[in-house]
Residue, then its C-alpha position, 0 to 999 in steps of 0.5 A: m468440497h465446493l462452495s456450492d456444498l456450503r449453506a447460504d450463510d456459510q457462503r456469505a461468510f466465505h465471500i465476506a472473508q474473501l473480500e476482507h482478505e482482498r481489501a487487506n491486500a490492497s491496503a498493504a499494497t497502498d502502504r508499500k506504495a506510500k512508503l516508496l513515494h515518501e522515500e522518493l520525496a525524501k531523496f528529492h528534498m536531500r538533493a534540493a538541500g544539497i543544491k541549495r547548500e552548494s549555491s550558498l557556498v558560491 
């Protein structure tokens, strides 16, 4: 069965579902990237805290 075999309203429904699926995938990718950036920022803060702690001991 091809998309051209579907009625116009079924074709629209298919395209809407496809767009929603793509949007969900993009959102999930953005969430993963945000999590990775947050983890990198946390590592930076931990390193900065360690440097600050070491300098206060001197």
